[in-house]
N, C-alpha and C positions, 0 to 999 in steps of 0.2 A: 503492498499499498504508499505509495505517494504524499509525500505533505506531512505533517504533523496533526496529533489529534486536535489543536485549535485552528487547522485551515481548516478542518473537514465541514465547520459549520460558520457562516455568520451568520450577527442577526442586524435587523437593526428596525428601528420603532417606527411603524408605519400607519398612519390615523388611529391611532391609539389600542394597534395589534404591534401582532410582531413578523416579520417578514423574512424568510430562510432561503438560504443560498448555499450551493453546495462550489466550493473553490475549485477550479480548474483543474484538472486532471487528478483531484482525490478521486478515492472509493469509501464507501461505507464498511463497517467489520458487516459479517455475513454471523448472525445471532445464531448455534446450534442449542438452543434451550430443550428441548425435551429430554423427559425422564426416560429410564428404562423402557424397552415394554414385555409383554409377558413372555416366557419362550414356549410355552403350552396353551398359546393361544385358541380355542376352540372355537368353530363353528360363526353364526351369526353372518353368513354370505351375502343374504337380500341384504342386511343392512351397510356391509363393505360395496356393496354395489352401488347404492342407492350415494355413499361419499362421492367414488369415484366420480360421479355424474355430475359432480357440480365441480370437478376442477374447472376453473379457466385455461381455455386450450387455444386460444387467438392470442398470440406471445405479439406478433407482430403488431397488433392492436395495443397492447400495449405498452410497447415500443414506442411507437407511433402520441399519442395518447389521445389516442379516441375515446369517446364518451362513454364510457360503461358506470357499471355499481358493482362495487365489493359484493362476494359470495359470502351469505351465511348460515351457518350451518346450526339448528340448535339440537343435540338427543338429550331428552329427556327419559326420565324411570325412575321409579322407586329405590330406594337405599341398598346398597348392595347388588344391584341389578346387571352393572356392568361398562359401565359409559363410561370412565376414565378412563378401565381396559380397553373400549374399543376405540375411543377418540386416538390416544396415545400409538397401538398398534395399527393402526390406516396412518397417524401422521407421518411413523416410520415409513410405512408401504408408497408411501407419494412426498417423504422429501423431497427425492430428486427434483419433483417437478413443480416446486421453489427453490430456486437457485439462490438468491435473497437472503434465506433464512427463514427459522421455525421459532417462532416467538412462545413459548409458555408459561403461565399462571398459576398457579393456583388461589383460587379466589376465596375460599373459608366459608363458603353460603353458609355450609352445616356442617359443622366440628367448634371443634374445642375453639377457644377464642373468639375473636371482634373478627366479622366480613373483613376481607382485601378493601379499604381503601380505594378509590380509583389513582389519587396523587400517588400511592404506594405504588403503585400498579404499574404508573407510569413511568415515576422513576427509574424505576428497577430496565423499563422497557429501553426509554432513552439512554440508558447507559451501554445497551447491551449493545446497542444502535452506533455507537462512539461518538456520544456526545459529552462534554468534559461536564462533572460536576459543577461546576463553577459558569454551567451556560443552560445549565438547565433553569425555567423559567420556575418564580414564585407560583404564579396564580394558573390554576388548576386548568382552564380555557384556555392559557397560554399555553400547558405542557400536550393538550391531547391535540392545540394547531401544530406543534413545532414533530409530534408522534406522525398526525396524518401524511406530513408537506414529507417527511425523510422516507415513508412510505409510497408514495404518489411517483409512479410510472417502474414499482417494481412488483415483485411477486414474494410474496412471504405467504406464510402459515403461520395464524395466530390461534393458541392453543388458549381457550378461557376455560380452564377448569372450574369445576363447582361451583358456580355461578347462583346467587339467592335470588336473582330477580334481574329482571330487565334494566331498569335504572342502574345496577350494580356495574354494565357493562358498555355502555353505550357510548364513553367517552374511550372507552378501549378498543373501539370497531377501528378499521380503517377502511381509507376512501376508495384505492386505486382497484382499476378492473382488475390486475393479477391478482389481487389476494385473496386467502377466505380464512372467515373467522369463525373456529368449531368453538362449541359451548357449550359444555355438557350441567344440567343441573337437575334435581329433583323439582323443580318447579316449572309448570306448564306455560312458555318464554310465546304468551300471546300478543305480548305486547311487539317482541318482536319481529315478529308474521306481521304484525300489522303495520306498523310503522317502517321497520327495516328491508321488508318481504323475506325475510329468516325461511328457510326450509329446514321443516320439522322430523327429525326421525326419534318415534315414541320407541324404547326396546322394552321388551314382554321379559319372562322366565322363561329359559333357557329350553327348547322341548325338552321331548323325556330323552332321546335317540342321544341329540348332542352332549345335554349332561353327563349320561354314562358315557359319554367318549371322554368326556371333560376328565370325569374322576379317575375314570381307566387310565387316562392317559396322568393323573398325578399320580396314584396308588401302585400303578407300571400293572402288564400284563398278565403277570406267573399270578398275583392276587387275586386279580380283577376271576380269571377263569377259575382258581379254587374256588371261589365264593361270587357267583354270576347274584346271588339271591339276594345275600344280606347285599351287594354292591345296588343291586336296584333299591332294597326297601330306605338303604341310606339316602340316595340320590331323591326318594321319595320326601322325605323327613326332613331333608333341605330342603323340600320345597321348588328347588329346582333353582334357587337363585345361587348367581355365579359365587357371590364371597360365600355363602357357609359350604359350599360345595367345596370350596380352595381352605377353609377352614378346617372341611373336616377331611378333607386329602393328605393335610397339614397331618393333622393329629395322627390318622393311620402310620405314616411313614416314620413317624418319631418314633412306631413301637411296632418295629416289621416282625415281632415275633407274637405279638397280640392278633388274635382273629377279628377281619371286618366283625365277627358276627358281634364281638364285645360292645364297638363304637356303634353298630347297628342297636342295639337295643339302650344303649344312652341315650340315643338321638328318638326312639321309639319314644319315650317318657316323655309327656309330656311337662313332666316338671323341672326333667334336666334337662330339655335339649335348647334352650336358650342359654342354662348354665356351658353346655358341653361347648357351643358353637360360640360362646364370648368370651375363655381361657386362653388369648391367645400370647398376652402379656403386652400385647401393644393398642392404644385404643382406637385406635385410627381402622385398627383390621376386624374388630370387635362386632358382634353380630348386634348385641347390645345395644353396644353402644353407639353405631351407625344408625339403630331406630332412634337412638332417644335423641339424636341430632335435630331429626324433623322432630319428634314428636315437639320437644321444648321449646321449636319453637312457635306453635300455635297460639290462637290464640285461646285464652278459657273455654268460653263455648264449644270449638272444634275440638279440642281436648277430653273433654267430657265426651265428646259425638265418637271419637275413634274409642277410647276406652270403650264404650258400652258395647261397640261392634264388635268387640273381644269376647261378650256373652252371648252372641250368636252362637247357636251351635249349627247350620248351616256354608255353605261357600258361597252363594250371592246373596243379597240382600234388596229390595226394593225402597221407595220411597215411603208406602204405607209400613210398610213392619219397621223400617230404623223412625217414622216417625211412635210406632208404639210404644219403639225400646226406651226415648228419650222422652216419653211423654211428651209432643211437642206438635205443633202442627205441622203439613206435607211439607207447607212452602218451605216453611223457617228449615226442617229439618232438612229438603231439599239444596238452598241455599251452601250448609253446613258440609252435605255429602261431595259438591260443585268441588269446595273448596278442600276437603281433605285428597280428590280427584288430582285438582293442581298442582299439588307439590306429592303426588302418588303415592299416597299414601294405603289409597284406596285405588281403583282402578273402577271404568266407566266397561260394562260387561254389556248391557243394550239400554235404549233409554228407559233412564229412570230406576236402574239397576247397576248396583256394586259390585267386586268383588276383595276381597284382600284375599293373600295366602298364607298358609298356615304360620308360618314365623310371624309375620305380624301380628294375625289374629291371638296369637301364643303372647306377644308382647301387649296387645294393648289386655286382655287380659288381667298377666301381672299388672300393669297400672291401674287395672278397675280395683285391682285385688290390695293392693297400696294405698289406693287413695279415696275412691267409696268407701263407705260404711257397708256391713252386712247389709244390716235392715232395706236401704239403697237399690243393692244388687238386684235384691233377692225381687223387689218390686219391682224394677227395670222389668227383670227373667218371665216374671207372671204376665208385667203387659204385655213382654211378645209373645207368647206360650196363648196367653186369652185372644191376642189378633189371630194369629193364626185357627187358633179353634173357630172361629166365629167368621171368619173370611172364609172357612172350608166350610163353614153351614150354611154360608148365605150360596154357596157355589153350590153342592149341592144339592139345595132347593130350586137351584137355577136346572138340574139337569135332570133330577126324575122325582115325581112324589112318594113317598113310602113314609111309613111307622119311624119314628126316628127319636130320639131322646133330647133332652132339653135344655139347653146352654146358658139358662137364665141365671145361674148361679154365679158365673165367671162375667164379670164386667165388659162392655163392650166399648171399644175402640170406638175414640170420635171419627177417627178417618177407615173408613173401610173401602173396598176397588168394588165398584158393580157387574156384575153380568146381567148382560140385556137378553142371551142364549145361551143354550147349552155350549154351544160351539166355544163362544168366549170364556164361558166359564169350565171347561175340559183346558183350553187354549192353557189357562192362570194354573191348571191343574199341573200341567204336563211341565210348565215353567218352575214350579212351587215343589214339584216332588219332592224331589230332595229335600229342600227349606222342611217340609212337612212330616216327611219321615223322621229326620234328626230332631225335629219338636217333638215327637211323638216318643222316642228315645229319652232327649232329655229330660220332659216329665218324670219319665217313670223314673229316673238315678238323681234328680233331683228329690226324690219324696214328693212333689205334686202331684199325689195321687188322685185329686179330684181330676185334674186337667190330664194324666198319664189314662183315664178311662174315658174320657170324653172325646180327646183329642180323637182314637179310632174311629169309636160312634158317629162323628160326624164325617172323618173319612171315608165310609163304609160303603155309602153308595158311588162316593168316585173311584174306592177298589173296586168296583163290580162291575163299572163304568168301561175301567182301562182295561180290565182282566189282569192288575197285578198279583197275581194270588199269594206269591211267597212272600212279600209285604203286605201284603194284606191278614195272613194269616201270623207275622211276628205280631202285628200291631193287635190282632186280638187279641193272643195272649199274653201281653204287655200288660193289656186293658183291663183283659179279668184278674191279674195278681192284684193292680190298685185295688180295682172294686173289691176283692176279697180284705186284702189291709184298709181300708175303709169299713170293711162289714156290711155295705152297702147290696142290699138284695137286689133290687130291680137294677140298680147299674150290672150287676153280675149275670141280672137273668137277660137283661139287653144285651150285654157282651156273647154270651150264652148263645144268643139267639144270631145274632154275628159271626161267631164262629160256626155256625153248621153253612151256613151258604160258603166260607169258602172252603170246608172242608168236603163238601158236595164236588164244587169247582173242582177240587185236587183229588177225585175218586175215591177218596174215602169213605165210602156209606154208613161203615159198623160207626165209626170213633163220632159222624154224623149224628146216626141215630142215638145213641150215648148221651150227646151230648145237648139233644135237641128235647130228648125227657127230662134231663137234669133244668132244664128253663123252665117246662111246664111246669113241672113239681116245683120250685120257687114261686110262679105264680099263682099257683092252689094257694101255697102258704099266704102268699101278699094277701089275695082276697082280692086280683089287679084284673078286672076283667080285662082293657086292654093289654097288659101282659099276657095274658090268656089269649087271646086271639093273635097275636102276635107270634106264640111259641107255637100257637096249631098250625099254623102257615109252614113254620120249622118244620115241623113234627112227619106232617105232609110229605113236605120234600123229601126228610131225611126215608122216611118207612120206601117214601119210592124209588130213591136213589138205591135203595139196597133190597129192591123187588119183594115188597112188604108190600103187595098191592091190598088186601084188606085195611091194615092198618091205617094206610094211605090214604084209602078211600073216605075210613072213616073220620079221621084229620080234617080232610079237605071240607066236610059233609060238616061238620062240628064248626069250623071257621066257617062256612056259609049260614049258615044260622047263627051263629054269635056276632057277625057282620050286620046284620039285616035286625036282629038286635038291638047294636047299637047305632045304625041309619046312617051307617060308614060304607057308602057305593064304591068306594076305591078298593076295602077288601073286600068286598063280593065278589069283585073284577078277580081279584087275585084267587081269589078259594074257584072261582070259574075256569080260569085259564090252569090252573094247575089240578082240578078236575080232568079237563079236558086234555091236559096232556096225559094224564092218565090211563084214561080211555081210550086214548088214540094208542099207547104203546101196547094199551091189551086186545087192542083191534077194533074195541068198538066205536068205530069210525062213524056213526050218525051222531051217536053221543056227543062225541069228539067235537065234533064239528059243529052243533047246538051248543056247548058250551063257548066253545071260542068264538061264535058268532056273537053271544052277549057280553063276553067281555070283552069285546073290542069294541062296540056300542059304547059298553059305562066307561071303556079309558078313553075314547073319544071325546065325552059326553065332558068329562072331566080333566082333560090337558095331558095326559100322560101319554108321550107321544111315543117316549121310551120301551113303554109296555106296549102301546100297541102294535108296534115293529116286532117283538116277539108273539104276540096272538096271529099274524100274518106268518109268520114262519112256521110256526103249529098250524094255522089253516094252509097252505102252501104243500103241506108235508102230509097230511091230511087228503087233500083235491090227489095229490100224487100217489096215495095209497090207495085212491080210487080209480086211479089212472087216466085223473081231468087235466092232463099235461098242462092246457090252455090256460085253464083256471089256476091251476100250482103256481105255472110260471107270473101269472100276476102276482099271485099273493106275495112268494119271498122277491117280484121286483119294484114292490111298493115297500117291502121292508129293507129292500136296499134304499133305495130311494131315503128313505127317513133316518138310514144309520148316518148314509152319508151329510144330509143335514144338518144333522146333531154332532157329526164327529165324535162317532161310537163303534169304537173298532172291533169290541167281541162279538155285536150283534152284524153287521157289515158282513165279516168273516163267517157268521150261523147261516146269514142269506147267500152269500156265495157258496157256501156248502150245495143248501137246498137248488138253487138255481144249477151248479154242477151235477146233482143226482135227476133233476129235470131233466135235462141234455141226455144223461145217460141214457136214459129212460127213451129218448125221442131216439136214439141211434146217432147222437151226434159227438163222439167219441171223443175229438178234437175238444170241442168248446166245453166240453164237460171238464176235460184235464186243464184248460186253462182259468176255469173258474176254481177250480180244486184245490191248483197250486198259489191263487192267489189267498184263498182261502187258509190255506194252510202256513202261509210265509204270515198271516198276522198270527194264526195262535202260535209262531213260533214265536213270537217278536212278543207275544204275550206271557208266555212262559206256561200256558192253558192244554193243559194232558187231551185238549179236542184236536191237537196237530195229529195225535196218533191215529185219530180215528178217519180222521180226511185222510192220511195215509193211506192205509186200508182203500179206504175206493180208488186211490191212483196206482194201489198195485195190482188191485181186481181185473 
């Protein structure tokens, strides 16, 4: 480099500002400030390609000073997600594309100590660019002006790591068209996108396969191959968070003779997980510490909301459930959730739905236990589970008419979703399915026995509608235990009746009979006429599934008498429909036709379209047995139309099976096969034993 440092930059006052020019023949030093990269960097291929696409390519335009704008890209994501690692890895890969240097600053936006001030960073950059300390202006605006002037018409990569906000970095942005500013932050840099046209790259957790490759690269192929299941479990326990995976890997290689299964055991223990991932001896690489830097920067209301989310037993949460959890309005909690998403403590999953990974949930729960009284946590959990109870009950009432348990003993939340149709109710049920089953388990685990039996009771119709037999059985068994702990005989009887339904679906007829008889016995002891009616219905079904037709006929006829005595037309239609099914199975086709037609008329009057669809399937089967193929096809087609309109998969599969049998009788074997294949696919998705029946048709 020719000339002295003092020759490099000359300055003089111009209209109250500073004008800078370079001495002839002088050259600026070329800074190379990037920290060392990670040797075993894994994955992020799509993000690397997105960054590659940002590099300014028109070097000639830069050289001649043609107009242009600096390229700005912001890498955003949660603590420990690998933002800095990605930025530095990519910067090393492309530094040859920036011949005039690379500048790097850790802005300490989240971490111990105060965030870096713009003047502090500019002072370091200017020194790196060859400006003598005595020539650095005192005024911040003048420092920024000198910085931009030095980078004008040059190709420099500027990495601004760990920024807290757009305001912290605006004066640090170069202005030359050949420069690229790469920013990492836990905050959503919306301001940069709006004002500077920045490109956003939002990092997610590593895909599972990439996370396995990453951990394997740390612990070595030999140990990974020796314990593949332990390796997989460690990846799950680390929530696919790169920082956690690196810590887990480091702990494994520090103990080369210790099986990975030991580390897995520590990580699968919810109470030990954060401790295991935080004992690094370095606060900057401890999971609990990096989470804390984000958490402690929150205003008190947002901090309380985040803590409360740790109490949620599921993966995703919507605005209604979050409002119930904190006892707030949906509008107020929506703002809070969006603010938490802006700093990546939670992530948007879909409109008005958010998720947080297991490690952040564990940290939130830890803070709730530390900062909130036990009574307050218990109240929050009760409000949340009460919300799921009332929302499930509202969805179930939209889906189908049935005898149901009261939810009056649990306070209703202020805000509930509304369901206009059975289809919207079932869409909600599918979205919330994991949360509803988790809420049911949580109520049992926390000893909230009233909720533990009422939640499955509210879900009975939805489970039946969706055909989720395995989870339905587990929910009923849990509800039965809770009812017995409470000593609530009505709750026990209701739950036994629900259990009969799932046992029948699982083709366990003897257990269904035993359970149904126990329910009827309790109804008699309670002298509960409506309870007796419900038990008679399920007894008839159970006996019929066990081929005990005389007992079934007796139960159905007694249910018909009690229904008329209580002036309950819906129950009357249920009894008629089941009598029709029994006659149908015995070959009494005229009696079956009469019962089904009467049942269908009542279901139409009371508006139970779902059960009207089932009766139509029954009518189709009767007409098929009478060799009235035209009428049989009409009934099954009507049932299929109802099933599609209601979004009712089990009814749809039954109607498709009926149409398949109809086509087979008519000699259209290819058409029959197509319908049976569709039916079998649905039954298999639902885990229903009816898939075996349809498979038998296909093999015939």
